[in-house]
mmCIF file of the N, C-alpha and C atoms, coordinates in Angstrom:
data_MODEL
# 
_entry.id   MODEL 
# 
loop_
_atom_site.group_PDB 
_atom_site.id 
_atom_site.type_symbol 
_atom_site.label_atom_id 
_atom_site.label_alt_id 
_atom_site.label_comp_id 
_atom_site.label_asym_id 
_atom_site.label_entity_id 
_atom_site.label_seq_id 
_atom_site.pdbx_PDB_ins_code 
_atom_site.Cartn_x 
_atom_site.Cartn_y 
_atom_site.Cartn_z 
_atom_site.occupancy 
_atom_site.B_iso_or_equiv 
_atom_site.pdbx_formal_charge 
_atom_site.auth_seq_id 
_atom_site.auth_comp_id 
_atom_site.auth_asym_id 
_atom_site.auth_atom_id 
_atom_site.pdbx_PDB_model_num 
ATOM 1   N N  . MET A 1 1  ? -27.578 7.015  -55.494 1.00 0.00 ? 1  MET A N  1 
ATOM 2   C CA . MET A 1 1  ? -26.508 7.929  -55.229 1.00 0.00 ? 1  MET A CA 1 
ATOM 3   C C  . MET A 1 1  ? -25.858 8.421  -56.506 1.00 0.00 ? 1  MET A C  1 
ATOM 4   N N  . GLU A 1 2  ? -25.514 9.661  -56.514 1.00 0.00 ? 2  GLU A N  1 
ATOM 5   C CA . GLU A 1 2  ? -24.992 10.231 -57.709 1.00 0.00 ? 2  GLU A CA 1 
ATOM 6   C C  . GLU A 1 2  ? -23.483 10.586 -57.524 1.00 0.00 ? 2  GLU A C  1 
ATOM 7   N N  . LEU A 1 3  ? -22.692 10.774 -58.500 1.00 0.00 ? 3  LEU A N  1 
ATOM 8   C CA . LEU A 1 3  ? -21.188 11.018 -58.450 1.00 0.00 ? 3  LEU A CA 1 
ATOM 9   C C  . LEU A 1 3  ? -21.166 12.369 -57.613 1.00 0.00 ? 3  LEU A C  1 
ATOM 10  N N  . LYS A 1 4  ? -21.958 13.420 -57.643 1.00 0.00 ? 4  LYS A N  1 
ATOM 11  C CA . LYS A 1 4  ? -21.724 14.510 -56.984 1.00 0.00 ? 4  LYS A CA 1 
ATOM 12  C C  . LYS A 1 4  ? -22.044 14.388 -55.463 1.00 0.00 ? 4  LYS A C  1 
ATOM 13  N N  . ASP A 1 5  ? -22.636 13.316 -55.088 1.00 0.00 ? 5  ASP A N  1 
ATOM 14  C CA . ASP A 1 5  ? -22.826 12.972 -53.574 1.00 0.00 ? 5  ASP A CA 1 
ATOM 15  C C  . ASP A 1 5  ? -21.560 12.520 -52.924 1.00 0.00 ? 5  ASP A C  1 
ATOM 16  N N  . VAL A 1 6  ? -20.432 12.129 -53.782 1.00 0.00 ? 6  VAL A N  1 
ATOM 17  C CA . VAL A 1 6  ? -19.317 11.508 -53.187 1.00 0.00 ? 6  VAL A CA 1 
ATOM 18  C C  . VAL A 1 6  ? -18.337 12.656 -52.920 1.00 0.00 ? 6  VAL A C  1 
ATOM 19  N N  . GLN A 1 7  ? -17.624 12.539 -51.694 1.00 0.00 ? 7  GLN A N  1 
ATOM 20  C CA . GLN A 1 7  ? -16.582 13.710 -51.344 1.00 0.00 ? 7  GLN A CA 1 
ATOM 21  C C  . GLN A 1 7  ? -15.187 13.263 -51.820 1.00 0.00 ? 7  GLN A C  1 
ATOM 22  N N  . TRP A 1 8  ? -14.880 11.878 -51.677 1.00 0.00 ? 8  TRP A N  1 
ATOM 23  C CA . TRP A 1 8  ? -13.710 11.360 -52.273 1.00 0.00 ? 8  TRP A CA 1 
ATOM 24  C C  . TRP A 1 8  ? -13.924 9.870  -52.473 1.00 0.00 ? 8  TRP A C  1 
ATOM 25  N N  . ALA A 1 9  ? -13.010 9.346  -53.430 1.00 0.00 ? 9  ALA A N  1 
ATOM 26  C CA . ALA A 1 9  ? -13.169 7.861  -53.603 1.00 0.00 ? 9  ALA A CA 1 
ATOM 27  C C  . ALA A 1 9  ? -11.815 7.385  -53.949 1.00 0.00 ? 9  ALA A C  1 
ATOM 28  N N  . THR A 1 10 ? -11.463 6.202  -53.602 1.00 0.00 ? 10 THR A N  1 
ATOM 29  C CA . THR A 1 10 ? -10.128 5.581  -53.754 1.00 0.00 ? 10 THR A CA 1 
ATOM 30  C C  . THR A 1 10 ? -10.382 4.275  -54.533 1.00 0.00 ? 10 THR A C  1 
ATOM 31  N N  . LEU A 1 11 ? -9.437  3.874  -55.373 1.00 0.00 ? 11 LEU A N  1 
ATOM 32  C CA . LEU A 1 11 ? -9.670  2.445  -55.810 1.00 0.00 ? 11 LEU A CA 1 
ATOM 33  C C  . LEU A 1 11 ? -8.475  1.662  -55.166 1.00 0.00 ? 11 LEU A C  1 
ATOM 34  N N  . GLU A 1 12 ? -8.765  0.686  -54.442 1.00 0.00 ? 12 GLU A N  1 
ATOM 35  C CA . GLU A 1 12 ? -7.832  -0.079 -53.540 1.00 0.00 ? 12 GLU A CA 1 
ATOM 36  C C  . GLU A 1 12 ? -7.150  -1.091 -54.433 1.00 0.00 ? 12 GLU A C  1 
ATOM 37  N N  . PRO A 1 13 ? -5.908  -1.380 -54.077 1.00 0.00 ? 13 PRO A N  1 
ATOM 38  C CA . PRO A 1 13 ? -5.149  -2.468 -54.827 1.00 0.00 ? 13 PRO A CA 1 
ATOM 39  C C  . PRO A 1 13 ? -5.936  -3.955 -54.885 1.00 0.00 ? 13 PRO A C  1 
ATOM 40  N N  . SER A 1 14 ? -6.875  -4.117 -54.116 1.00 0.00 ? 14 SER A N  1 
ATOM 41  C CA . SER A 1 14 ? -7.719  -5.258 -54.125 1.00 0.00 ? 14 SER A CA 1 
ATOM 42  C C  . SER A 1 14 ? -8.713  -5.140 -55.154 1.00 0.00 ? 14 SER A C  1 
ATOM 43  N N  . GLY A 1 15 ? -8.937  -3.917 -55.751 1.00 0.00 ? 15 GLY A N  1 
ATOM 44  C CA . GLY A 1 15 ? -10.084 -3.772 -56.703 1.00 0.00 ? 15 GLY A CA 1 
ATOM 45  C C  . GLY A 1 15 ? -11.313 -3.106 -56.125 1.00 0.00 ? 15 GLY A C  1 
ATOM 46  N N  . GLN A 1 16 ? -11.208 -3.096 -54.690 1.00 0.00 ? 16 GLN A N  1 
ATOM 47  C CA . GLN A 1 16 ? -12.355 -2.519 -53.946 1.00 0.00 ? 16 GLN A CA 1 
ATOM 48  C C  . GLN A 1 16 ? -12.535 -0.964 -54.152 1.00 0.00 ? 16 GLN A C  1 
ATOM 49  N N  . LEU A 1 17 ? -13.714 -0.435 -54.086 1.00 0.00 ? 17 LEU A N  1 
ATOM 50  C CA . LEU A 1 17 ? -13.816 1.038  -54.239 1.00 0.00 ? 17 LEU A CA 1 
ATOM 51  C C  . LEU A 1 17 ? -14.054 1.561  -52.811 1.00 0.00 ? 17 LEU A C  1 
ATOM 52  N N  . GLY A 1 18 ? -13.234 2.553  -52.421 1.00 0.00 ? 18 GLY A N  1 
ATOM 53  C CA . GLY A 1 18 ? -13.536 3.073  -51.135 1.00 0.00 ? 18 GLY A CA 1 
ATOM 54  C C  . GLY A 1 18 ? -14.001 4.496  -51.363 1.00 0.00 ? 18 GLY A C  1 
ATOM 55  N N  . TYR A 1 19 ? -15.066 4.979  -50.585 1.00 0.00 ? 19 TYR A N  1 
ATOM 56  C CA . TYR A 1 19 ? -15.452 6.367  -50.903 1.00 0.00 ? 19 TYR A CA 1 
ATOM 57  C C  . TYR A 1 19 ? -16.000 6.967  -49.454 1.00 0.00 ? 19 TYR A C  1 
ATOM 58  N N  . SER A 1 20 ? -16.272 8.255  -49.450 1.00 0.00 ? 20 SER A N  1 
ATOM 59  C CA . SER A 1 20 ? -16.835 8.945  -48.439 1.00 0.00 ? 20 SER A CA 1 
ATOM 60  C C  . SER A 1 20 ? -17.872 9.905  -49.007 1.00 0.00 ? 20 SER A C  1 
ATOM 61  N N  . LEU A 1 21 ? -18.998 9.905  -48.361 1.00 0.00 ? 21 LEU A N  1 
ATOM 62  C CA . LEU A 1 21 ? -20.160 10.766 -48.964 1.00 0.00 ? 21 LEU A CA 1 
ATOM 63  C C  . LEU A 1 21 ? -19.909 12.119 -48.540 1.00 0.00 ? 21 LEU A C  1 
ATOM 64  N N  . ALA A 1 22 ? -20.387 13.116 -49.326 1.00 0.00 ? 22 ALA A N  1 
ATOM 65  C CA . ALA A 1 22 ? -20.429 14.543 -48.821 1.00 0.00 ? 22 ALA A CA 1 
ATOM 66  C C  . ALA A 1 22 ? -21.178 14.678 -47.523 1.00 0.00 ? 22 ALA A C  1 
ATOM 67  N N  . GLU A 1 23 ? -20.915 15.570 -46.829 1.00 0.00 ? 23 GLU A N  1 
ATOM 68  C CA . GLU A 1 23 ? -21.625 15.687 -45.450 1.00 0.00 ? 23 GLU A CA 1 
ATOM 69  C C  . GLU A 1 23 ? -23.184 15.770 -45.532 1.00 0.00 ? 23 GLU A C  1 
ATOM 70  N N  . LYS A 1 24 ? -23.633 16.404 -46.421 1.00 0.00 ? 24 LYS A N  1 
ATOM 71  C CA . LYS A 1 24 ? -25.115 16.470 -46.516 1.00 0.00 ? 24 LYS A CA 1 
ATOM 72  C C  . LYS A 1 24 ? -25.764 15.197 -47.090 1.00 0.00 ? 24 LYS A C  1 
ATOM 73  N N  . LYS A 1 25 ? -24.910 14.442 -47.635 1.00 0.00 ? 25 LYS A N  1 
ATOM 74  C CA . LYS A 1 25 ? -25.593 13.064 -48.099 1.00 0.00 ? 25 LYS A CA 1 
ATOM 75  C C  . LYS A 1 25 ? -25.239 11.858 -47.236 1.00 0.00 ? 25 LYS A C  1 
ATOM 76  N N  . LYS A 1 26 ? -24.673 12.153 -46.101 1.00 0.00 ? 26 LYS A N  1 
ATOM 77  C CA . LYS A 1 26 ? -24.409 10.973 -45.241 1.00 0.00 ? 26 LYS A CA 1 
ATOM 78  C C  . LYS A 1 26 ? -25.524 10.491 -44.536 1.00 0.00 ? 26 LYS A C  1 
ATOM 79  N N  . PHE A 1 27 ? -25.721 9.180  -44.241 1.00 0.00 ? 27 PHE A N  1 
ATOM 80  C CA . PHE A 1 27 ? -26.820 8.561  -43.703 1.00 0.00 ? 27 PHE A CA 1 
ATOM 81  C C  . PHE A 1 27 ? -27.029 8.957  -42.209 1.00 0.00 ? 27 PHE A C  1 
ATOM 82  N N  . ALA A 1 28 ? -28.319 8.968  -41.823 1.00 0.00 ? 28 ALA A N  1 
ATOM 83  C CA . ALA A 1 28 ? -28.685 9.209  -40.475 1.00 0.00 ? 28 ALA A CA 1 
ATOM 84  C C  . ALA A 1 28 ? -28.357 8.009  -39.585 1.00 0.00 ? 28 ALA A C  1 
ATOM 85  N N  . THR A 1 29 ? -27.818 8.181  -38.417 1.00 0.00 ? 29 THR A N  1 
ATOM 86  C CA . THR A 1 29 ? -27.760 7.021  -37.476 1.00 0.00 ? 29 THR A CA 1 
ATOM 87  C C  . THR A 1 29 ? -28.944 6.836  -36.635 1.00 0.00 ? 29 THR A C  1 
ATOM 88  N N  . LYS A 1 30 ? -29.205 5.774  -35.872 1.00 0.00 ? 30 LYS A N  1 
ATOM 89  C CA . LYS A 1 30 ? -30.140 5.646  -35.101 1.00 0.00 ? 30 LYS A CA 1 
ATOM 90  C C  . LYS A 1 30 ? -30.150 6.770  -33.895 1.00 0.00 ? 30 LYS A C  1 
ATOM 91  N N  . GLU A 1 31 ? -28.860 7.121  -33.512 1.00 0.00 ? 31 GLU A N  1 
ATOM 92  C CA . GLU A 1 31 ? -28.902 8.154  -32.513 1.00 0.00 ? 31 GLU A CA 1 
ATOM 93  C C  . GLU A 1 31 ? -29.381 9.560  -33.124 1.00 0.00 ? 31 GLU A C  1 
ATOM 94  N N  . ASP A 1 32 ? -29.113 9.729  -34.311 1.00 0.00 ? 32 ASP A N  1 
ATOM 95  C CA . ASP A 1 32 ? -29.649 10.902 -34.950 1.00 0.00 ? 32 ASP A CA 1 
ATOM 96  C C  . ASP A 1 32 ? -31.263 10.970 -34.957 1.00 0.00 ? 32 ASP A C  1 
ATOM 97  N N  . ILE A 1 33 ? -31.836 9.884  -35.293 1.00 0.00 ? 33 ILE A N  1 
ATOM 98  C CA . ILE A 1 33 ? -33.254 9.571  -35.403 1.00 0.00 ? 33 ILE A CA 1 
ATOM 99  C C  . ILE A 1 33 ? -33.812 9.764  -33.914 1.00 0.00 ? 33 ILE A C  1 
ATOM 100 N N  . ASP A 1 34 ? -33.140 9.178  -33.044 1.00 0.00 ? 34 ASP A N  1 
ATOM 101 C CA . ASP A 1 34 ? -33.681 9.192  -31.569 1.00 0.00 ? 34 ASP A CA 1 
ATOM 102 C C  . ASP A 1 34 ? -33.698 10.730 -31.127 1.00 0.00 ? 34 ASP A C  1 
ATOM 103 N N  . LYS A 1 35 ? -32.746 11.512 -31.500 1.00 0.00 ? 35 LYS A N  1 
ATOM 104 C CA . LYS A 1 35 ? -32.614 12.887 -31.093 1.00 0.00 ? 35 LYS A CA 1 
ATOM 105 C C  . LYS A 1 35 ? -33.875 13.620 -31.764 1.00 0.00 ? 35 LYS A C  1 
ATOM 106 N N  . ILE A 1 36 ? -34.065 13.372 -33.012 1.00 0.00 ? 36 ILE A N  1 
ATOM 107 C CA . ILE A 1 36 ? -35.112 14.024 -33.752 1.00 0.00 ? 36 ILE A CA 1 
ATOM 108 C C  . ILE A 1 36 ? -36.504 13.700 -33.040 1.00 0.00 ? 36 ILE A C  1 
ATOM 109 N N  . HIS A 1 37 ? -36.583 12.361 -32.780 1.00 0.00 ? 37 HIS A N  1 
ATOM 110 C CA . HIS A 1 37 ? -37.900 12.000 -32.022 1.00 0.00 ? 37 HIS A CA 1 
ATOM 111 C C  . HIS A 1 37 ? -37.957 12.670 -30.674 1.00 0.00 ? 37 HIS A C  1 
ATOM 112 N N  . GLU A 1 38 ? -37.009 12.755 -29.998 1.00 0.00 ? 38 GLU A N  1 
ATOM 113 C CA . GLU A 1 38 ? -37.030 13.450 -28.711 1.00 0.00 ? 38 GLU A CA 1 
ATOM 114 C C  . GLU A 1 38 ? -37.435 14.878 -28.939 1.00 0.00 ? 38 GLU A C  1 
ATOM 115 N N  . MET A 1 39 ? -36.916 15.674 -29.763 1.00 0.00 ? 39 MET A N  1 
ATOM 116 C CA . MET A 1 39 ? -37.214 16.980 -29.989 1.00 0.00 ? 39 MET A CA 1 
ATOM 117 C C  . MET A 1 39 ? -38.717 17.257 -30.407 1.00 0.00 ? 39 MET A C  1 
ATOM 118 N N  . LEU A 1 40 ? -39.134 16.249 -31.242 1.00 0.00 ? 40 LEU A N  1 
ATOM 119 C CA . LEU A 1 40 ? -40.593 16.352 -31.633 1.00 0.00 ? 40 LEU A CA 1 
ATOM 120 C C  . LEU A 1 40 ? -41.435 16.023 -30.532 1.00 0.00 ? 40 LEU A C  1 
ATOM 121 N N  . SER A 1 41 ? -41.115 15.099 -29.738 1.00 0.00 ? 41 SER A N  1 
ATOM 122 C CA . SER A 1 41 ? -41.955 14.805 -28.625 1.00 0.00 ? 41 SER A CA 1 
ATOM 123 C C  . SER A 1 41 ? -41.945 15.925 -27.556 1.00 0.00 ? 41 SER A C  1 
ATOM 124 N N  . HIS A 1 42 ? -40.918 16.632 -27.522 1.00 0.00 ? 42 HIS A N  1 
ATOM 125 C CA . HIS A 1 42 ? -40.841 17.863 -26.649 1.00 0.00 ? 42 HIS A CA 1 
ATOM 126 C C  . HIS A 1 42 ? -41.726 18.957 -27.234 1.00 0.00 ? 42 HIS A C  1 
ATOM 127 N N  . LEU A 1 43 ? -41.697 19.142 -28.486 1.00 0.00 ? 43 LEU A N  1 
ATOM 128 C CA . LEU A 1 43 ? -42.471 20.183 -29.197 1.00 0.00 ? 43 LEU A CA 1 
ATOM 129 C C  . LEU A 1 43 ? -43.872 19.938 -29.094 1.00 0.00 ? 43 LEU A C  1 
ATOM 130 N N  . ILE A 1 44 ? -44.276 18.613 -29.277 1.00 0.00 ? 44 ILE A N  1 
ATOM 131 C CA . ILE A 1 44 ? -45.632 18.182 -29.018 1.00 0.00 ? 44 ILE A CA 1 
ATOM 132 C C  . ILE A 1 44 ? -46.264 18.450 -27.648 1.00 0.00 ? 44 ILE A C  1 
ATOM 133 N N  . SER A 1 45 ? -45.347 18.171 -26.737 1.00 0.00 ? 45 SER A N  1 
ATOM 134 C CA . SER A 1 45 ? -45.882 18.295 -25.338 1.00 0.00 ? 45 SER A CA 1 
ATOM 135 C C  . SER A 1 45 ? -45.928 19.733 -24.926 1.00 0.00 ? 45 SER A C  1 
ATOM 136 N N  . GLN A 1 46 ? -45.020 20.674 -25.512 1.00 0.00 ? 46 GLN A N  1 
ATOM 137 C CA . GLN A 1 46 ? -44.993 21.992 -25.358 1.00 0.00 ? 46 GLN A CA 1 
ATOM 138 C C  . GLN A 1 46 ? -46.368 22.663 -25.852 1.00 0.00 ? 46 GLN A C  1 
ATOM 139 N N  . ASN A 1 47 ? -46.730 22.182 -27.028 1.00 0.00 ? 47 ASN A N  1 
ATOM 140 C CA . ASN A 1 47 ? -47.966 22.659 -27.698 1.00 0.00 ? 47 ASN A CA 1 
ATOM 141 C C  . ASN A 1 47 ? -49.314 22.067 -27.147 1.00 0.00 ? 47 ASN A C  1 
ATOM 142 N N  . ASP A 1 48 ? -49.008 21.211 -26.237 1.00 0.00 ? 48 ASP A N  1 
ATOM 143 C CA . ASP A 1 48 ? -50.217 20.581 -25.553 1.00 0.00 ? 48 ASP A CA 1 
ATOM 144 C C  . ASP A 1 48 ? -51.067 19.762 -26.650 1.00 0.00 ? 48 ASP A C  1 
ATOM 145 N N  . ILE A 1 49 ? -50.454 19.182 -27.522 1.00 0.00 ? 49 ILE A N  1 
ATOM 146 C CA . ILE A 1 49 ? -51.051 18.342 -28.610 1.00 0.00 ? 49 ILE A CA 1 
ATOM 147 C C  . ILE A 1 49 ? -50.637 16.848 -28.256 1.00 0.00 ? 49 ILE A C  1 
ATOM 148 N N  . SER A 1 50 ? -51.705 15.992 -28.076 1.00 0.00 ? 50 SER A N  1 
ATOM 149 C CA . SER A 1 50 ? -51.278 14.623 -27.910 1.00 0.00 ? 50 SER A CA 1 
ATOM 150 C C  . SER A 1 50 ? -51.366 13.902 -29.256 1.00 0.00 ? 50 SER A C  1 
ATOM 151 N N  . ILE A 1 51 ? -50.553 12.659 -29.145 1.00 0.00 ? 51 ILE A N  1 
ATOM 152 C CA . ILE A 1 51 ? -50.572 11.922 -30.229 1.00 0.00 ? 51 ILE A CA 1 
ATOM 153 C C  . ILE A 1 51 ? -51.916 11.427 -30.881 1.00 0.00 ? 51 ILE A C  1 
ATOM 154 N N  . SER A 1 52 ? -52.864 11.197 -29.897 1.00 0.00 ? 52 SER A N  1 
ATOM 155 C CA . SER A 1 52 ? -54.113 10.801 -30.303 1.00 0.00 ? 52 SER A CA 1 
ATOM 156 C C  . SER A 1 52 ? -54.966 11.847 -30.861 1.00 0.00 ? 52 SER A C  1 
ATOM 157 N N  . GLN A 1 53 ? -54.777 13.226 -30.535 1.00 0.00 ? 53 GLN A N  1 
ATOM 158 C CA . GLN A 1 53 ? -55.322 14.215 -31.313 1.00 0.00 ? 53 GLN A CA 1 
ATOM 159 C C  . GLN A 1 53 ? -54.890 14.268 -32.832 1.00 0.00 ? 53 GLN A C  1 
ATOM 160 N N  . LEU A 1 54 ? -53.542 14.045 -32.918 1.00 0.00 ? 54 LEU A N  1 
ATOM 161 C CA . LEU A 1 54 ? -52.889 14.174 -34.234 1.00 0.00 ? 54 LEU A CA 1 
ATOM 162 C C  . LEU A 1 54 ? -53.396 12.946 -35.138 1.00 0.00 ? 54 LEU A C  1 
ATOM 163 N N  . GLN A 1 55 ? -53.601 11.751 -34.378 1.00 0.00 ? 55 GLN A N  1 
ATOM 164 C CA . GLN A 1 55 ? -54.070 10.659 -35.252 1.00 0.00 ? 55 GLN A CA 1 
ATOM 165 C C  . GLN A 1 55 ? -55.529 10.916 -35.592 1.00 0.00 ? 55 GLN A C  1 
ATOM 166 N N  . SER A 1 56 ? -56.251 11.343 -34.682 1.00 0.00 ? 56 SER A N  1 
ATOM 167 C CA . SER A 1 56 ? -57.764 11.594 -34.982 1.00 0.00 ? 56 SER A CA 1 
ATOM 168 C C  . SER A 1 56 ? -58.010 12.590 -36.115 1.00 0.00 ? 56 SER A C  1 
ATOM 169 N N  . LYS A 1 57 ? -57.042 13.619 -36.041 1.00 0.00 ? 57 LYS A N  1 
ATOM 170 C CA . LYS A 1 57 ? -57.148 14.744 -37.191 1.00 0.00 ? 57 LYS A CA 1 
ATOM 171 C C  . LYS A 1 57 ? -56.796 14.094 -38.497 1.00 0.00 ? 57 LYS A C  1 
ATOM 172 N N  . ASN A 1 58 ? -55.724 13.187 -38.532 1.00 0.00 ? 58 ASN A N  1 
ATOM 173 C CA . ASN A 1 58 ? -55.319 12.379 -39.613 1.00 0.00 ? 58 ASN A CA 1 
ATOM 174 C C  . ASN A 1 58 ? -56.500 11.621 -40.306 1.00 0.00 ? 58 ASN A C  1 
ATOM 175 N N  . LYS A 1 59 ? -57.060 10.882 -39.340 1.00 0.00 ? 59 LYS A N  1 
ATOM 176 C CA . LYS A 1 59 ? -58.204 10.067 -39.770 1.00 0.00 ? 59 LYS A CA 1 
ATOM 177 C C  . LYS A 1 59 ? -59.292 10.853 -40.421 1.00 0.00 ? 59 LYS A C  1 
ATOM 178 N N  . THR A 1 60 ? -59.612 11.985 -39.736 1.00 0.00 ? 60 THR A N  1 
ATOM 179 C CA . THR A 1 60 ? -60.693 12.966 -40.255 1.00 0.00 ? 60 THR A CA 1 
ATOM 180 C C  . THR A 1 60 ? -60.224 13.421 -41.623 1.00 0.00 ? 60 THR A C  1 
ATOM 181 N N  . THR A 1 61 ? -59.064 13.874 -41.896 1.00 0.00 ? 61 THR A N  1 
ATOM 182 C CA . THR A 1 61 ? -58.405 14.296 -43.222 1.00 0.00 ? 61 THR A CA 1 
ATOM 183 C C  . THR A 1 61 ? -58.609 13.207 -44.084 1.00 0.00 ? 61 THR A C  1 
ATOM 184 N N  . GLU A 1 62 ? -58.114 11.939 -43.776 1.00 0.00 ? 62 GLU A N  1 
ATOM 185 C CA . GLU A 1 62 ? -58.278 10.800 -44.745 1.00 0.00 ? 62 GLU A CA 1 
ATOM 186 C C  . GLU A 1 62 ? -59.714 10.614 -45.158 1.00 0.00 ? 62 GLU A C  1 
ATOM 187 N N  . SER A 1 63 ? -60.644 10.513 -44.280 1.00 0.00 ? 63 SER A N  1 
ATOM 188 C CA . SER A 1 63 ? -61.985 10.381 -44.562 1.00 0.00 ? 63 SER A CA 1 
ATOM 189 C C  . SER A 1 63 ? -62.633 11.429 -45.450 1.00 0.00 ? 63 SER A C  1 
ATOM 190 N N  . SER A 1 64 ? -62.232 12.808 -45.195 1.00 0.00 ? 64 SER A N  1 
ATOM 191 C CA . SER A 1 64 ? -62.867 13.829 -45.944 1.00 0.00 ? 64 SER A CA 1 
ATOM 192 C C  . SER A 1 64 ? -62.271 13.791 -47.309 1.00 0.00 ? 64 SER A C  1 
ATOM 193 N N  . SER A 1 65 ? -61.136 13.225 -47.551 1.00 0.00 ? 65 SER A N  1 
ATOM 194 C CA . SER A 1 65 ? -60.432 13.194 -48.779 1.00 0.00 ? 65 SER A CA 1 
ATOM 195 C C  . SER A 1 65 ? -60.757 11.968 -49.576 1.00 0.00 ? 65 SER A C  1 
ATOM 196 N N  . ASN A 1 66 ? -61.675 11.171 -49.215 1.00 0.00 ? 66 ASN A N  1 
ATOM 197 C CA . ASN A 1 66 ? -62.179 9.973  -49.823 1.00 0.00 ? 66 ASN A CA 1 
ATOM 198 C C  . ASN A 1 66 ? -62.591 10.223 -51.129 1.00 0.00 ? 66 ASN A C  1 
ATOM 199 N N  . LEU A 1 67 ? -62.278 9.439  -52.139 1.00 0.00 ? 67 LEU A N  1 
ATOM 200 C CA . LEU A 1 67 ? -62.558 9.672  -53.602 1.00 0.00 ? 67 LEU A CA 1 
ATOM 201 C C  . LEU A 1 67 ? -64.068 9.567  -53.789 1.00 0.00 ? 67 LEU A C  1 
ATOM 202 N N  . PHE A 1 68 ? -64.943 8.783  -53.017 1.00 0.00 ? 68 PHE A N  1 
ATOM 203 C CA . PHE A 1 68 ? -66.222 8.520  -53.105 1.00 0.00 ? 68 PHE A CA 1 
ATOM 204 C C  . PHE A 1 68 ? -67.107 9.420  -52.087 1.00 0.00 ? 68 PHE A C  1 
ATOM 205 N N  . SER A 1 69 ? -66.545 10.327 -51.531 1.00 0.00 ? 69 SER A N  1 
ATOM 206 C CA . SER A 1 69 ? -67.244 11.126 -50.531 1.00 0.00 ? 69 SER A CA 1 
ATOM 207 C C  . SER A 1 69 ? -68.348 11.917 -51.209 1.00 0.00 ? 69 SER A C  1 
ATOM 208 N N  . GLU A 1 70 ? -68.104 12.381 -52.408 1.00 0.00 ? 70 GLU A N  1 
ATOM 209 C CA . GLU A 1 70 ? -69.068 13.127 -52.984 1.00 0.00 ? 70 GLU A CA 1 
ATOM 210 C C  . GLU A 1 70 ? -70.479 12.200 -53.394 1.00 0.00 ? 70 GLU A C  1 
ATOM 211 N N  . ILE A 1 71 ? -70.137 10.976 -53.839 1.00 0.00 ? 71 ILE A N  1 
ATOM 212 C CA . ILE A 1 71 ? -71.171 10.059 -54.100 1.00 0.00 ? 71 ILE A CA 1 
ATOM 213 C C  . ILE A 1 71 ? -71.944 9.566  -52.925 1.00 0.00 ? 71 ILE A C  1 
ATOM 214 N N  . GLU A 1 72 ? -71.171 9.363  -51.810 1.00 0.00 ? 72 GLU A N  1 
ATOM 215 C CA . GLU A 1 72 ? -71.774 9.070  -50.673 1.00 0.00 ? 72 GLU A CA 1 
ATOM 216 C C  . GLU A 1 72 ? -72.840 9.978  -50.055 1.00 0.00 ? 72 GLU A C  1 
ATOM 217 N N  . GLY A 1 73 ? -72.581 11.266 -50.176 1.00 0.00 ? 73 GLY A N  1 
ATOM 218 C CA . GLY A 1 73 ? -73.392 12.347 -49.791 1.00 0.00 ? 73 GLY A CA 1 
ATOM 219 C C  . GLY A 1 73 ? -74.517 12.727 -50.666 1.00 0.00 ? 73 GLY A C  1 
ATOM 220 N N  . GLY A 1 74 ? -74.642 11.950 -51.741 1.00 0.00 ? 74 GLY A N  1 
ATOM 221 C CA . GLY A 1 74 ? -75.421 12.354 -52.856 1.00 0.00 ? 74 GLY A CA 1 
ATOM 222 C C  . GLY A 1 74 ? -74.922 13.244 -53.997 1.00 0.00 ? 74 GLY A C  1 
ATOM 223 N N  . HIS A 1 75 ? -75.165 13.007 -55.175 1.00 0.00 ? 75 HIS A N  1 
ATOM 224 C CA . HIS A 1 75 ? -74.581 13.862 -56.238 1.00 0.00 ? 75 HIS A CA 1 
ATOM 225 C C  . HIS A 1 75 ? -75.588 14.620 -57.147 1.00 0.00 ? 75 HIS A C  1 
ATOM 226 N N  . SER A 1 76 ? -75.448 15.760 -56.989 1.00 0.00 ? 76 SER A N  1 
ATOM 227 C CA . SER A 1 76 ? -76.424 16.667 -57.865 1.00 0.00 ? 76 SER A CA 1 
ATOM 228 C C  . SER A 1 76 ? -75.660 17.605 -58.647 1.00 0.00 ? 76 SER A C  1 
ATOM 229 N N  . PRO A 1 77 ? -75.113 17.107 -59.850 1.00 0.00 ? 77 PRO A N  1 
ATOM 230 C CA . PRO A 1 77 ? -74.276 18.034 -60.640 1.00 0.00 ? 77 PRO A CA 1 
ATOM 231 C C  . PRO A 1 77 ? -75.059 19.285 -61.141 1.00 0.00 ? 77 PRO A C  1 
ATOM 232 N N  . SER A 1 78 ? -74.555 20.380 -61.134 1.00 0.00 ? 78 SER A N  1 
ATOM 233 C CA . SER A 1 78 ? -75.223 21.551 -61.750 1.00 0.00 ? 78 SER A CA 1 
ATOM 234 C C  . SER A 1 78 ? -74.814 21.621 -63.271 1.00 0.00 ? 78 SER A C  1 
ATOM 235 N N  . LYS A 1 79 ? -75.883 22.137 -64.010 1.00 0.00 ? 79 LYS A N  1 
ATOM 236 C CA . LYS A 1 79 ? -75.838 22.209 -65.416 1.00 0.00 ? 79 LYS A CA 1 
ATOM 237 C C  . LYS A 1 79 ? -74.860 23.413 -65.837 1.00 0.00 ? 79 LYS A C  1 
ATOM 238 N N  . PRO A 1 80 ? -74.033 23.074 -66.826 1.00 0.00 ? 80 PRO A N  1 
ATOM 239 C CA . PRO A 1 80 ? -73.134 24.187 -67.283 1.00 0.00 ? 80 PRO A CA 1 
ATOM 240 C C  . PRO A 1 80 ? -74.055 25.343 -67.758 1.00 0.00 ? 80 PRO A C  1 
ATOM 241 N N  . ASP A 1 81 ? -73.484 26.658 -67.745 1.00 0.00 ? 81 ASP A N  1 
ATOM 242 C CA . ASP A 1 81 ? -74.326 27.699 -68.186 1.00 0.00 ? 81 ASP A CA 1 
ATOM 243 C C  . ASP A 1 81 ? -74.658 27.716 -69.654 1.00 0.00 ? 81 ASP A C  1 
ATOM 244 N N  . ARG A 1 82 ? -73.733 27.159 -70.467 1.00 0.00 ? 82 ARG A N  1 
ATOM 245 C CA . ARG A 1 82 ? -74.050 27.177 -71.989 1.00 0.00 ? 82 ARG A CA 1 
ATOM 246 C C  . ARG A 1 82 ? -75.133 26.253 -72.395 1.00 0.00 ? 82 ARG A C  1 
ATOM 247 N N  . PHE A 1 83 ? -75.661 25.373 -71.502 1.00 0.00 ? 83 PHE A N  1 
ATOM 248 C CA . PHE A 1 83 ? -76.633 24.323 -71.921 1.00 0.00 ? 83 PHE A CA 1 
ATOM 249 C C  . PHE A 1 83 ? -78.068 24.899 -71.411 1.00 0.00 ? 83 PHE A C  1 
ATOM 250 N N  . GLU A 1 84 ? -78.050 25.854 -70.708 1.00 0.00 ? 84 GLU A N  1 
ATOM 251 C CA . GLU A 1 84 ? -79.370 26.272 -70.255 1.00 0.00 ? 84 GLU A CA 1 
ATOM 252 C C  . GLU A 1 84 ? -80.332 27.041 -71.063 1.00 0.00 ? 84 GLU A C  1 
# 
């Protein structure tokens, strides 16, 4: 948290610091997260995309971005033009 994230602050007689965060920096509640989840679920069902399709797409993407995929398929580097 940065000073610019604070809307106001008070120093209480007990020495405690009281503050309120700026509107855009306030924390999301469980209710907020549940609403977002509900909206996303609705969008997914509207677009006829199932969670399993999304997960299988992610797995495919992960496997195709494997660091060693080039080696697994065989590696035949081309020679640079200047060395031919």
